[in-house]
PDB file with SEQRES, HELIX, SHEET and CRYST1 records, atoms N, CA, C and O in Angstrom:
SEQRES   1 A   68  MET LEU GLY PHE SER VAL ILE PHE TRP LEU MET PRO THR          
SEQRES   2 A   68  TRP ALA GLY ASP ASN LEU LYS GLN PRO ALA MET ILE MET          
SEQRES   3 A   68  GLY VAL TYR ILE ASN ILE LEU PHE LEU ALA LEU GLY ILE          
SEQRES   4 A   68  PHE HIS PHE VAL THR ASP ALA ALA ASN PHE ASP PRO THR          
SEQRES   5 A   68  SER VAL ALA LEU LEU VAL LEU VAL GLY LEU PHE PHE TRP          
SEQRES   6 A   68  LYS SER ARG                                                  
HELIX    1 AA1 LEU A    2  ALA A   15  1                                  14    
HELIX    2 AA2 LYS A   20  MET A   24  1                                   5    
HELIX    3 AA3 ILE A   25  ILE A   30  3                                   6    
HELIX    4 AA4 ASN A   31  VAL A   43  1                                  13    
HELIX    5 AA5 THR A   52  LYS A   66  1                                  15    
CRYST1    1.000    1.000    1.000  90.00  90.00  90.00 P 1           1          
ATOM      1  N   MET A   1    -110.483 -70.362   3.844  1.00  0.00           N  
ATOM      2  CA  MET A   1    -109.737 -70.572   5.023  1.00  0.00           C  
ATOM      3  C   MET A   1    -109.199 -69.239   5.461  1.00  0.00           C  
ATOM      4  O   MET A   1    -109.098 -69.011   6.666  1.00  0.00           O  
ATOM      5  N   LEU A   2    -108.853 -68.361   4.585  1.00  0.00           N  
ATOM      6  CA  LEU A   2    -108.442 -67.072   5.014  1.00  0.00           C  
ATOM      7  C   LEU A   2    -109.510 -66.278   5.787  1.00  0.00           C  
ATOM      8  O   LEU A   2    -109.202 -65.571   6.747  1.00  0.00           O  
ATOM      9  N   GLY A   3    -110.722 -66.408   5.363  1.00  0.00           N  
ATOM     10  CA  GLY A   3    -111.845 -65.856   6.050  1.00  0.00           C  
ATOM     11  C   GLY A   3    -112.001 -66.331   7.461  1.00  0.00           C  
ATOM     12  O   GLY A   3    -112.189 -65.560   8.403  1.00  0.00           O  
ATOM     13  N   PHE A   4    -111.908 -67.731   7.576  1.00  0.00           N  
ATOM     14  CA  PHE A   4    -112.007 -68.225   8.935  1.00  0.00           C  
ATOM     15  C   PHE A   4    -110.866 -67.811   9.821  1.00  0.00           C  
ATOM     16  O   PHE A   4    -111.048 -67.621  11.023  1.00  0.00           O  
ATOM     17  N   SER A   5    -109.697 -67.668   9.249  1.00  0.00           N  
ATOM     18  CA  SER A   5    -108.523 -67.231  10.020  1.00  0.00           C  
ATOM     19  C   SER A   5    -108.729 -65.770  10.560  1.00  0.00           C  
ATOM     20  O   SER A   5    -108.354 -65.452  11.689  1.00  0.00           O  
ATOM     21  N   VAL A   6    -109.318 -64.936   9.734  1.00  0.00           N  
ATOM     22  CA  VAL A   6    -109.629 -63.512  10.166  1.00  0.00           C  
ATOM     23  C   VAL A   6    -110.657 -63.601  11.294  1.00  0.00           C  
ATOM     24  O   VAL A   6    -110.534 -62.933  12.321  1.00  0.00           O  
ATOM     25  N   ILE A   7    -111.618 -64.395  11.095  1.00  0.00           N  
ATOM     26  CA  ILE A   7    -112.692 -64.473  12.126  1.00  0.00           C  
ATOM     27  C   ILE A   7    -112.096 -64.954  13.494  1.00  0.00           C  
ATOM     28  O   ILE A   7    -112.381 -64.387  14.550  1.00  0.00           O  
ATOM     29  N   PHE A   8    -111.221 -66.073  13.413  1.00  0.00           N  
ATOM     30  CA  PHE A   8    -110.601 -66.541  14.641  1.00  0.00           C  
ATOM     31  C   PHE A   8    -109.711 -65.455  15.229  1.00  0.00           C  
ATOM     32  O   PHE A   8    -109.614 -65.345  16.452  1.00  0.00           O  
ATOM     33  N   TRP A   9    -109.069 -64.662  14.409  1.00  0.00           N  
ATOM     34  CA  TRP A   9    -108.094 -63.733  14.971  1.00  0.00           C  
ATOM     35  C   TRP A   9    -108.809 -62.584  15.590  1.00  0.00           C  
ATOM     36  O   TRP A   9    -108.303 -62.034  16.568  1.00  0.00           O  
ATOM     37  N   LEU A  10    -109.972 -62.167  15.090  1.00  0.00           N  
ATOM     38  CA  LEU A  10    -110.629 -60.964  15.562  1.00  0.00           C  
ATOM     39  C   LEU A  10    -111.735 -61.309  16.588  1.00  0.00           C  
ATOM     40  O   LEU A  10    -112.329 -60.410  17.184  1.00  0.00           O  
ATOM     41  N   MET A  11    -112.013 -62.643  16.794  1.00  0.00           N  
ATOM     42  CA  MET A  11    -113.028 -63.043  17.753  1.00  0.00           C  
ATOM     43  C   MET A  11    -112.824 -62.509  19.181  1.00  0.00           C  
ATOM     44  O   MET A  11    -113.796 -62.066  19.792  1.00  0.00           O  
ATOM     45  N   PRO A  12    -111.634 -62.531  19.724  1.00  0.00           N  
ATOM     46  CA  PRO A  12    -111.525 -61.949  21.081  1.00  0.00           C  
ATOM     47  C   PRO A  12    -111.889 -60.445  21.179  1.00  0.00           C  
ATOM     48  O   PRO A  12    -112.400 -59.971  22.193  1.00  0.00           O  
ATOM     49  N   THR A  13    -111.604 -59.734  20.094  1.00  0.00           N  
ATOM     50  CA  THR A  13    -111.933 -58.325  20.108  1.00  0.00           C  
ATOM     51  C   THR A  13    -113.434 -58.131  20.005  1.00  0.00           C  
ATOM     52  O   THR A  13    -113.956 -57.196  20.613  1.00  0.00           O  
ATOM     53  N   TRP A  14    -114.140 -58.948  19.283  1.00  0.00           N  
ATOM     54  CA  TRP A  14    -115.548 -58.796  19.126  1.00  0.00           C  
ATOM     55  C   TRP A  14    -116.329 -59.354  20.339  1.00  0.00           C  
ATOM     56  O   TRP A  14    -117.355 -58.779  20.703  1.00  0.00           O  
ATOM     57  N   ALA A  15    -115.900 -60.398  20.941  1.00  0.00           N  
ATOM     58  CA  ALA A  15    -116.630 -61.138  21.971  1.00  0.00           C  
ATOM     59  C   ALA A  15    -116.244 -60.559  23.353  1.00  0.00           C  
ATOM     60  O   ALA A  15    -117.054 -60.652  24.276  1.00  0.00           O  
ATOM     61  N   GLY A  16    -115.058 -59.972  23.535  1.00  0.00           N  
ATOM     62  CA  GLY A  16    -114.653 -59.422  24.807  1.00  0.00           C  
ATOM     63  C   GLY A  16    -114.516 -60.534  25.803  1.00  0.00           C  
ATOM     64  O   GLY A  16    -113.883 -61.553  25.525  1.00  0.00           O  
ATOM     65  N   ASP A  17    -115.116 -60.344  26.989  1.00  0.00           N  
ATOM     66  CA  ASP A  17    -115.012 -61.406  28.081  1.00  0.00           C  
ATOM     67  C   ASP A  17    -115.814 -62.607  27.904  1.00  0.00           C  
ATOM     68  O   ASP A  17    -115.609 -63.616  28.578  1.00  0.00           O  
ATOM     69  N   ASN A  18    -116.816 -62.520  26.926  1.00  0.00           N  
ATOM     70  CA  ASN A  18    -117.756 -63.602  26.731  1.00  0.00           C  
ATOM     71  C   ASN A  18    -117.275 -64.434  25.482  1.00  0.00           C  
ATOM     72  O   ASN A  18    -117.941 -64.515  24.450  1.00  0.00           O  
ATOM     73  N   LEU A  19    -116.084 -65.028  25.668  1.00  0.00           N  
ATOM     74  CA  LEU A  19    -115.502 -65.782  24.531  1.00  0.00           C  
ATOM     75  C   LEU A  19    -115.904 -67.220  24.463  1.00  0.00           C  
ATOM     76  O   LEU A  19    -115.667 -67.872  23.446  1.00  0.00           O  
ATOM     77  N   LYS A  20    -116.494 -67.738  25.488  1.00  0.00           N  
ATOM     78  CA  LYS A  20    -116.742 -69.172  25.603  1.00  0.00           C  
ATOM     79  C   LYS A  20    -117.617 -69.655  24.481  1.00  0.00           C  
ATOM     80  O   LYS A  20    -117.247 -70.607  23.794  1.00  0.00           O  
ATOM     81  N   GLN A  21    -118.804 -69.022  24.252  1.00  0.00           N  
ATOM     82  CA  GLN A  21    -119.743 -69.419  23.309  1.00  0.00           C  
ATOM     83  C   GLN A  21    -119.265 -69.327  21.876  1.00  0.00           C  
ATOM     84  O   GLN A  21    -119.389 -70.304  21.138  1.00  0.00           O  
ATOM     85  N   PRO A  22    -118.723 -68.195  21.446  1.00  0.00           N  
ATOM     86  CA  PRO A  22    -118.242 -68.203  20.025  1.00  0.00           C  
ATOM     87  C   PRO A  22    -117.055 -69.096  19.753  1.00  0.00           C  
ATOM     88  O   PRO A  22    -116.857 -69.611  18.653  1.00  0.00           O  
ATOM     89  N   ALA A  23    -116.252 -69.263  20.835  1.00  0.00           N  
ATOM     90  CA  ALA A  23    -115.118 -70.187  20.668  1.00  0.00           C  
ATOM     91  C   ALA A  23    -115.509 -71.612  20.525  1.00  0.00           C  
ATOM     92  O   ALA A  23    -114.867 -72.363  19.791  1.00  0.00           O  
ATOM     93  N   MET A  24    -116.626 -72.040  21.260  1.00  0.00           N  
ATOM     94  CA  MET A  24    -117.115 -73.388  21.052  1.00  0.00           C  
ATOM     95  C   MET A  24    -117.699 -73.573  19.599  1.00  0.00           C  
ATOM     96  O   MET A  24    -117.490 -74.579  18.921  1.00  0.00           O  
ATOM     97  N   ILE A  25    -118.412 -72.552  19.216  1.00  0.00           N  
ATOM     98  CA  ILE A  25    -119.017 -72.713  17.843  1.00  0.00           C  
ATOM     99  C   ILE A  25    -117.953 -72.768  16.771  1.00  0.00           C  
ATOM    100  O   ILE A  25    -117.947 -73.657  15.919  1.00  0.00           O  
ATOM    101  N   MET A  26    -117.049 -71.796  16.829  1.00  0.00           N  
ATOM    102  CA  MET A  26    -115.984 -71.779  15.726  1.00  0.00           C  
ATOM    103  C   MET A  26    -114.943 -72.823  15.936  1.00  0.00           C  
ATOM    104  O   MET A  26    -114.495 -73.473  14.992  1.00  0.00           O  
ATOM    105  N   GLY A  27    -114.541 -72.993  17.213  1.00  0.00           N  
ATOM    106  CA  GLY A  27    -113.365 -73.969  17.382  1.00  0.00           C  
ATOM    107  C   GLY A  27    -113.718 -75.310  17.284  1.00  0.00           C  
ATOM    108  O   GLY A  27    -112.919 -76.094  16.771  1.00  0.00           O  
ATOM    109  N   VAL A  28    -114.924 -75.739  17.749  1.00  0.00           N  
ATOM    110  CA  VAL A  28    -115.285 -77.175  17.799  1.00  0.00           C  
ATOM    111  C   VAL A  28    -116.149 -77.468  16.594  1.00  0.00           C  
ATOM    112  O   VAL A  28    -115.732 -78.237  15.728  1.00  0.00           O  
ATOM    113  N   TYR A  29    -117.354 -76.882  16.494  1.00  0.00           N  
ATOM    114  CA  TYR A  29    -118.343 -77.327  15.567  1.00  0.00           C  
ATOM    115  C   TYR A  29    -117.975 -77.098  14.120  1.00  0.00           C  
ATOM    116  O   TYR A  29    -118.297 -77.930  13.272  1.00  0.00           O  
ATOM    117  N   ILE A  30    -117.302 -75.982  13.801  1.00  0.00           N  
ATOM    118  CA  ILE A  30    -116.923 -75.683  12.451  1.00  0.00           C  
ATOM    119  C   ILE A  30    -115.862 -76.716  12.054  1.00  0.00           C  
ATOM    120  O   ILE A  30    -115.882 -77.282  10.961  1.00  0.00           O  
ATOM    121  N   ASN A  31    -114.939 -76.932  12.989  1.00  0.00           N  
ATOM    122  CA  ASN A  31    -113.828 -77.951  12.625  1.00  0.00           C  
ATOM    123  C   ASN A  31    -114.354 -79.356  12.553  1.00  0.00           C  
ATOM    124  O   ASN A  31    -113.768 -80.186  11.857  1.00  0.00           O  
ATOM    125  N   ILE A  32    -115.405 -79.656  13.223  1.00  0.00           N  
ATOM    126  CA  ILE A  32    -116.009 -80.965  13.111  1.00  0.00           C  
ATOM    127  C   ILE A  32    -116.620 -81.186  11.765  1.00  0.00           C  
ATOM    128  O   ILE A  32    -116.598 -82.283  11.208  1.00  0.00           O  
ATOM    129  N   LEU A  33    -117.202 -80.044  11.226  1.00  0.00           N  
ATOM    130  CA  LEU A  33    -117.734 -80.115   9.880  1.00  0.00           C  
ATOM    131  C   LEU A  33    -116.644 -80.338   8.825  1.00  0.00           C  
ATOM    132  O   LEU A  33    -116.832 -81.081   7.861  1.00  0.00           O  
ATOM    133  N   PHE A  34    -115.478 -79.662   9.035  1.00  0.00           N  
ATOM    134  CA  PHE A  34    -114.316 -79.910   8.075  1.00  0.00           C  
ATOM    135  C   PHE A  34    -113.822 -81.388   8.235  1.00  0.00           C  
ATOM    136  O   PHE A  34    -113.456 -82.045   7.260  1.00  0.00           O  
ATOM    137  N   LEU A  35    -113.828 -81.843   9.422  1.00  0.00           N  
ATOM    138  CA  LEU A  35    -113.398 -83.269   9.586  1.00  0.00           C  
ATOM    139  C   LEU A  35    -114.377 -84.205   8.952  1.00  0.00           C  
ATOM    140  O   LEU A  35    -113.963 -85.169   8.307  1.00  0.00           O  
ATOM    141  N   ALA A  36    -115.651 -83.972   9.100  1.00  0.00           N  
ATOM    142  CA  ALA A  36    -116.665 -84.826   8.487  1.00  0.00           C  
ATOM    143  C   ALA A  36    -116.532 -84.787   6.952  1.00  0.00           C  
ATOM    144  O   ALA A  36    -116.642 -85.829   6.306  1.00  0.00           O  
ATOM    145  N   LEU A  37    -116.306 -83.649   6.383  1.00  0.00           N  
ATOM    146  CA  LEU A  37    -116.068 -83.508   4.969  1.00  0.00           C  
ATOM    147  C   LEU A  37    -114.847 -84.306   4.503  1.00  0.00           C  
ATOM    148  O   LEU A  37    -114.889 -84.938   3.448  1.00  0.00           O  
ATOM    149  N   GLY A  38    -113.797 -84.281   5.257  1.00  0.00           N  
ATOM    150  CA  GLY A  38    -112.628 -85.087   4.852  1.00  0.00           C  
ATOM    151  C   GLY A  38    -112.899 -86.544   5.000  1.00  0.00           C  
ATOM    152  O   GLY A  38    -112.391 -87.308   4.179  1.00  0.00           O  
ATOM    153  N   ILE A  39    -113.619 -86.994   5.926  1.00  0.00           N  
ATOM    154  CA  ILE A  39    -113.998 -88.383   6.096  1.00  0.00           C  
ATOM    155  C   ILE A  39    -114.903 -88.807   4.965  1.00  0.00           C  
ATOM    156  O   ILE A  39    -114.761 -89.889   4.397  1.00  0.00           O  
ATOM    157  N   PHE A  40    -115.843 -87.924   4.650  1.00  0.00           N  
ATOM    158  CA  PHE A  40    -116.762 -88.207   3.488  1.00  0.00           C  
ATOM    159  C   PHE A  40    -115.996 -88.394   2.215  1.00  0.00           C  
ATOM    160  O   PHE A  40    -116.252 -89.346   1.478  1.00  0.00           O  
ATOM    161  N   HIS A  41    -115.060 -87.513   1.928  1.00  0.00           N  
ATOM    162  CA  HIS A  41    -114.242 -87.691   0.724  1.00  0.00           C  
ATOM    163  C   HIS A  41    -113.442 -88.909   0.725  1.00  0.00           C  
ATOM    164  O   HIS A  41    -113.240 -89.486  -0.343  1.00  0.00           O  
ATOM    165  N   PHE A  42    -112.938 -89.384   1.882  1.00  0.00           N  
ATOM    166  CA  PHE A  42    -112.206 -90.585   1.999  1.00  0.00           C  
ATOM    167  C   PHE A  42    -113.089 -91.850   1.708  1.00  0.00           C  
ATOM    168  O   PHE A  42    -112.747 -92.762   0.956  1.00  0.00           O  
ATOM    169  N   VAL A  43    -114.211 -91.789   2.366  1.00  0.00           N  
ATOM    170  CA  VAL A  43    -115.183 -92.943   2.180  1.00  0.00           C  
ATOM    171  C   VAL A  43    -115.713 -93.059   0.766  1.00  0.00           C  
ATOM    172  O   VAL A  43    -115.918 -94.168   0.274  1.00  0.00           O  
ATOM    173  N   THR A  44    -115.932 -91.974   0.124  1.00  0.00           N  
ATOM    174  CA  THR A  44    -116.419 -92.052  -1.298  1.00  0.00           C  
ATOM    175  C   THR A  44    -115.280 -92.116  -2.317  1.00  0.00           C  
ATOM    176  O   THR A  44    -115.524 -91.962  -3.514  1.00  0.00           O  
ATOM    177  N   ASP A  45    -114.006 -92.346  -1.856  1.00  0.00           N  
ATOM    178  CA  ASP A  45    -112.919 -92.392  -2.767  1.00  0.00           C  
ATOM    179  C   ASP A  45    -112.670 -91.194  -3.625  1.00  0.00           C  
ATOM    180  O   ASP A  45    -112.068 -91.301  -4.693  1.00  0.00           O  
ATOM    181  N   ALA A  46    -113.127 -90.049  -3.173  1.00  0.00           N  
ATOM    182  CA  ALA A  46    -112.856 -88.759  -3.829  1.00  0.00           C  
ATOM    183  C   ALA A  46    -111.463 -88.304  -3.515  1.00  0.00           C  
ATOM    184  O   ALA A  46    -110.872 -87.540  -4.278  1.00  0.00           O  
ATOM    185  N   ALA A  47    -110.903 -88.774  -2.364  1.00  0.00           N  
ATOM    186  CA  ALA A  47    -109.603 -88.338  -1.926  1.00  0.00           C  
ATOM    187  C   ALA A  47    -108.960 -89.457  -1.139  1.00  0.00           C  
ATOM    188  O   ALA A  47    -109.638 -90.331  -0.600  1.00  0.00           O  
ATOM    189  N   ASN A  48    -107.594 -89.414  -1.079  1.00  0.00           N  
ATOM    190  CA  ASN A  48    -106.933 -90.411  -0.203  1.00  0.00           C  
ATOM    191  C   ASN A  48    -106.998 -90.002   1.221  1.00  0.00           C  
ATOM    192  O   ASN A  48    -107.300 -88.841   1.498  1.00  0.00           O  
ATOM    193  N   PHE A  49    -106.730 -90.893   2.166  1.00  0.00           N  
ATOM    194  CA  PHE A  49    -106.661 -90.640   3.519  1.00  0.00           C  
ATOM    195  C   PHE A  49    -105.689 -89.572   3.866  1.00  0.00           C  
ATOM    196  O   PHE A  49    -104.531 -89.620   3.451  1.00  0.00           O  
ATOM    197  N   ASP A  50    -106.143 -88.579   4.640  1.00  0.00           N  
ATOM    198  CA  ASP A  50    -105.262 -87.439   5.022  1.00  0.00           C  
ATOM    199  C   ASP A  50    -104.933 -87.608   6.497  1.00  0.00           C  
ATOM    200  O   ASP A  50    -105.814 -87.535   7.354  1.00  0.00           O  
ATOM    201  N   PRO A  51    -103.650 -87.837   6.785  1.00  0.00           N  
ATOM    202  CA  PRO A  51    -103.268 -88.008   8.216  1.00  0.00           C  
ATOM    203  C   PRO A  51    -103.512 -86.798   9.114  1.00  0.00           C  
ATOM    204  O   PRO A  51    -103.588 -86.874  10.341  1.00  0.00           O  
ATOM    205  N   THR A  52    -103.632 -85.642   8.382  1.00  0.00           N  
ATOM    206  CA  THR A  52    -103.897 -84.404   9.195  1.00  0.00           C  
ATOM    207  C   THR A  52    -105.307 -84.520   9.854  1.00  0.00           C  
ATOM    208  O   THR A  52    -105.559 -83.843  10.851  1.00  0.00           O  
ATOM    209  N   SER A  53    -106.174 -85.312   9.347  1.00  0.00           N  
ATOM    210  CA  SER A  53    -107.494 -85.472   9.921  1.00  0.00           C  
ATOM    211  C   SER A  53    -107.383 -86.013  11.365  1.00  0.00           C  
ATOM    212  O   SER A  53    -108.149 -85.635  12.252  1.00  0.00           O  
ATOM    213  N   VAL A  54    -106.443 -86.872  11.553  1.00  0.00           N  
ATOM    214  CA  VAL A  54    -106.250 -87.317  12.944  1.00  0.00           C  
ATOM    215  C   VAL A  54    -105.736 -86.252  13.832  1.00  0.00           C  
ATOM    216  O   VAL A  54    -106.136 -86.159  14.992  1.00  0.00           O  
ATOM    217  N   ALA A  55    -104.849 -85.434  13.317  1.00  0.00           N  
ATOM    218  CA  ALA A  55    -104.328 -84.331  14.144  1.00  0.00           C  
ATOM    219  C   ALA A  55    -105.482 -83.344  14.377  1.00  0.00           C  
ATOM    220  O   ALA A  55    -105.605 -82.806  15.477  1.00  0.00           O  
ATOM    221  N   LEU A  56    -106.316 -83.098  13.382  1.00  0.00           N  
ATOM    222  CA  LEU A  56    -107.478 -82.150  13.585  1.00  0.00           C  
ATOM    223  C   LEU A  56    -108.376 -82.715  14.660  1.00  0.00           C  
ATOM    224  O   LEU A  56    -108.834 -81.956  15.514  1.00  0.00           O  
ATOM    225  N   LEU A  57    -108.649 -83.984  14.667  1.00  0.00           N  
ATOM    226  CA  LEU A  57    -109.529 -84.558  15.638  1.00  0.00           C  
ATOM    227  C   LEU A  57    -108.908 -84.356  17.044  1.00  0.00           C  
ATOM    228  O   LEU A  57    -109.626 -84.031  17.989  1.00  0.00           O  
ATOM    229  N   VAL A  58    -107.632 -84.541  17.175  1.00  0.00           N  
ATOM    230  CA  VAL A  58    -106.957 -84.356  18.428  1.00  0.00           C  
ATOM    231  C   VAL A  58    -107.034 -82.885  18.905  1.00  0.00           C  
ATOM    232  O   VAL A  58    -107.265 -82.615  20.084  1.00  0.00           O  
ATOM    233  N   LEU A  59    -106.839 -81.967  17.981  1.00  0.00           N  
ATOM    234  CA  LEU A  59    -106.798 -80.573  18.322  1.00  0.00           C  
ATOM    235  C   LEU A  59    -108.260 -80.094  18.663  1.00  0.00           C  
ATOM    236  O   LEU A  59    -108.438 -79.265  19.556  1.00  0.00           O  
ATOM    237  N   VAL A  60    -109.268 -80.609  17.966  1.00  0.00           N  
ATOM    238  CA  VAL A  60    -110.641 -80.285  18.310  1.00  0.00           C  
ATOM    239  C   VAL A  60    -110.973 -80.797  19.698  1.00  0.00           C  
ATOM    240  O   VAL A  60    -111.601 -80.098  20.493  1.00  0.00           O  
ATOM    241  N   GLY A  61    -110.563 -81.986  19.980  1.00  0.00           N  
ATOM    242  CA  GLY A  61    -110.781 -82.535  21.388  1.00  0.00           C  
ATOM    243  C   GLY A  61    -110.154 -81.720  22.414  1.00  0.00           C  
ATOM    244  O   GLY A  61    -110.770 -81.471  23.450  1.00  0.00           O  
ATOM    245  N   LEU A  62    -108.882 -81.247  22.195  1.00  0.00           N  
ATOM    246  CA  LEU A  62    -108.194 -80.541  23.140  1.00  0.00           C  
ATOM    247  C   LEU A  62    -108.798 -79.047  23.331  1.00  0.00           C  
ATOM    248  O   LEU A  62    -108.844 -78.471  24.418  1.00  0.00           O  
ATOM    249  N   PHE A  63    -109.235 -78.533  22.148  1.00  0.00           N  
ATOM    250  CA  PHE A  63    -109.842 -77.186  22.239  1.00  0.00           C  
ATOM    251  C   PHE A  63    -111.178 -77.249  22.994  1.00  0.00           C  
ATOM    252  O   PHE A  63    -111.508 -76.326  23.739  1.00  0.00           O  
ATOM    253  N   PHE A  64    -111.948 -78.329  22.809  1.00  0.00           N  
ATOM    254  CA  PHE A  64    -113.167 -78.491  23.507  1.00  0.00           C  
ATOM    255  C   PHE A  64    -112.947 -78.664  24.980  1.00  0.00           C  
ATOM    256  O   PHE A  64    -113.654 -78.083  25.803  1.00  0.00           O  
ATOM    257  N   TRP A  65    -111.872 -79.541  25.338  1.00  0.00           N  
ATOM    258  CA  TRP A  65    -111.589 -79.748  26.780  1.00  0.00           C  
ATOM    259  C   TRP A  65    -111.180 -78.465  27.469  1.00  0.00           C  
ATOM    260  O   TRP A  65    -111.613 -78.231  28.597  1.00  0.00           O  
ATOM    261  N   LYS A  66    -110.344 -77.592  26.832  1.00  0.00           N  
ATOM    262  CA  LYS A  66    -109.799 -76.393  27.383  1.00  0.00           C  
ATOM    263  C   LYS A  66    -110.811 -75.305  27.439  1.00  0.00           C  
ATOM    264  O   LYS A  66    -110.680 -74.406  28.270  1.00  0.00           O  
ATOM    265  N   SER A  67    -111.823 -75.325  26.599  1.00  0.00           N  
ATOM    266  CA  SER A  67    -112.832 -74.172  26.584  1.00  0.00           C  
ATOM    267  C   SER A  67    -114.008 -74.456  27.545  1.00  0.00           C  
ATOM    268  O   SER A  67    -114.894 -73.612  27.681  1.00  0.00           O  
ATOM    269  N   ARG A  68    -114.034 -75.608  28.201  1.00  0.00           N  
ATOM    270  CA  ARG A  68    -115.088 -75.883  29.173  1.00  0.00           C  
ATOM    271  C   ARG A  68    -114.716 -75.284  30.379  1.00  0.00           C  
ATOM    272  O   ARG A  68    -115.448 -75.374  31.365  1.00  0.00           O  
TER     273      ARG A  68                                                      
END                                                                             
């Protein structure tokens, strides 16, 4: 998670004015994978339901909406 945080933090420096594509990839698709992993763990009884998954889904939706 620390590695992803550094990437998110430095992305505007690397991408410059063309921030839309990397933001979509990192902000939406990577977080969807984390959400899918949490759902998979819940479905297979490897972990209890995590309410932050709902918050993550809302944040991913808002990020996708704002970056369009």
